[in-house]
Steps between C-alpha positions, in 0.01 A plus 500: 500500500606857440534758775171663395314165505628431853395851607147431372489178705603691814227758436242222447597351838418825678189583295349153553589488871701180437227328301720498189778251437813522709804641323783279379822634350724286280868435566575729205449790746745377765815642649662205671235297682246780532288714270678820390447755779407778261216292361360406841530863621330624183214249536436602861496868405263436208268315739524785755407755234166318462381610845609865467304773322652618170581855617738364766848444361775281637718689749708213637525122504704277728534135400639232730592160360416279797565164334527357151200541270538169320443460128245247371324510838170685538463798732245766594526873545328651805445877506364707786470869574682582824368855523327742268454871540378771264840540335710192577444125515736234640474153343645162604542225238627146553592216266387188688636161393453168681338684792797732556587857407762501223497871413359794699448853369380815673417788268375853541282683248390862511337787319729756334513826691607846397838606634682830528837323472671550164762256378715600208646174380720572202697176508485272200676183397720446198401139429430420141146407404474132412227384263575127480648223709864431418607263778490131405352335810614154389852612603390570858593163649434576870197726447178435696203357307282812528733703277351332191197728546713812446686648205843654560747733335847540651614861466819486708723240665486120487208260477327414829599170664830502305725516807630845405659718768363809321220651708406765245255299294205681349209284400174620349207261511138461405230247585498335157291763328267587789455865592592600857230741609371376835655502848497120526696474174760748620538320835552170318767637270697676774511216751 
């Protein structure tokens, strides 16, 4: 399944109050013995967004990986509102597998407010814009399974997992043609 398909399953879990199928993620999304942390964090955030009104935007999210979220083993996502006020809501989401918490996330959403603080950020980067993947993933011998869902272009340094002592690698990546527009997508990519 793609990232977006898994997100839809997590949303169905919340919308149906656990009457829909449990979620199962294939080993193609693993990093070692567990599901890629960015994916599990992104799924919990997508599920949390289902219980929050649209005008409240993500302010913060804290994800704790309690134990392994095993691939090819079904799990459920539980979401509850810890506290909701007029402007801010605190949400708790858990990935439950085999009766235990595997991943826990607490997130805060709020309404945008006017501010008198002005920030003049004039910094910019000098990275080149990449339009296609140029890194051959078949050469990445020690790479985790989940990387197959991403496209990469190396702009500086040596290939990842090559054993290079150079710490100045610059890698640009994309989720295999999917557009990153939502908070849960951004959380997944930056984990």
